[in-house]
C-alpha positions as CSV (number, residue, x, y, z in Angstrom):
1,M,-41.6,-41.4,56.8
2,Q,-39.2,-42.8,59.3
3,R,-39.5,-46.3,60.8
4,I,-39.3,-46.1,64.6
5,A,-40.0,-49.7,65.5
6,R,-40.2,-53.2,63.9
7,Y,-41.8,-56.3,65.3
8,S,-41.6,-59.7,63.8
9,A,-43.9,-62.7,64.2
10,S,-42.3,-65.8,65.8
11,D,-42.7,-67.8,62.5
12,G,-40.9,-65.1,60.5
13,Q,-43.8,-64.8,58.0
14,K,-45.1,-61.4,59.2
15,R,-43.6,-58.2,60.4
16,L,-45.0,-54.9,61.6
17,D,-43.3,-51.5,61.2
18,L,-44.3,-48.4,63.1
19,F,-43.6,-45.1,61.4
20,E,-43.5,-41.5,62.3
21,R,-44.5,-39.4,59.3
22,Q,-43.1,-36.0,58.3
23,D,-46.4,-34.4,59.4
24,G,-45.9,-35.7,63.0
25,Y,-48.6,-38.4,62.8
26,F,-47.9,-42.1,63.3
27,Q,-49.0,-45.3,61.5
28,F,-48.2,-48.9,61.2
29,V,-48.0,-51.4,58.3
30,E,-48.0,-55.1,58.6
31,D,-46.2,-57.0,55.8
32,T,-46.5,-60.7,55.0
33,L,-43.8,-62.8,53.3
34,R,-45.0,-64.3,50.1
35,S,-43.5,-66.0,47.1
36,D,-43.7,-63.8,44.0
37,D,-44.0,-66.9,41.7
38,H,-41.7,-65.5,39.1
39,P,-41.3,-68.1,36.3
40,I,-37.5,-67.6,35.9
41,E,-36.3,-66.7,39.3
42,P,-38.9,-67.1,42.1
43,S,-38.2,-65.2,45.3
44,M,-39.8,-64.2,48.6
45,V,-41.1,-60.7,48.9
46,W,-42.8,-58.6,51.6
47,I,-46.3,-57.6,50.7
48,P,-48.3,-55.1,52.7
49,S,-51.3,-56.9,54.4
50,I,-52.5,-54.2,56.8
51,E,-52.0,-50.5,56.7
52,S,-53.4,-48.4,59.5
53,G,-54.9,-45.0,59.6
54,L,-53.1,-42.1,61.3
55,Y,-52.6,-41.6,65.0
56,A,-51.6,-38.5,67.0
57,S,-49.1,-40.4,69.1
58,R,-46.8,-43.4,69.0
59,D,-48.7,-44.9,72.0
60,E,-52.0,-44.8,70.2
61,A,-50.6,-46.4,67.1
62,E,-48.9,-49.2,69.1
63,A,-52.1,-49.8,71.2
64,D,-54.2,-50.1,68.0
65,A,-51.6,-52.4,66.4
66,R,-51.7,-54.7,69.4
67,A,-55.5,-54.7,69.3
68,T,-55.7,-55.3,65.5
69,V,-52.9,-57.6,64.6
70,S,-53.5,-61.1,66.0
71,W,-49.9,-62.2,66.4
72,L,-49.1,-59.1,68.5
73,K,-51.9,-59.7,71.0
74,G,-50.1,-62.3,73.0
C-alpha cells in the first residue's frame, strides 16, 4: 500500500492518509494522536480511528473522506 496524500487537522491531534493499494483500489485511514500511558516512558502514538472501505478511484475515496471526517468538511 502506498500513501498518496496526507491531511492534518489544524489542532495536530488527527491526520488522514489516503492510500493506493497494490490491487488498484483506494482507501483512507484517520489516525488520532493518543498517549500510550506506558508507566516507565509515556509517549504519544498514532492510533487508527477510522478505516474506510475500498474505492475504485482516488476521487471517490477523497470525496467520502470529506463527507465522513468532520474536520475535513470545512
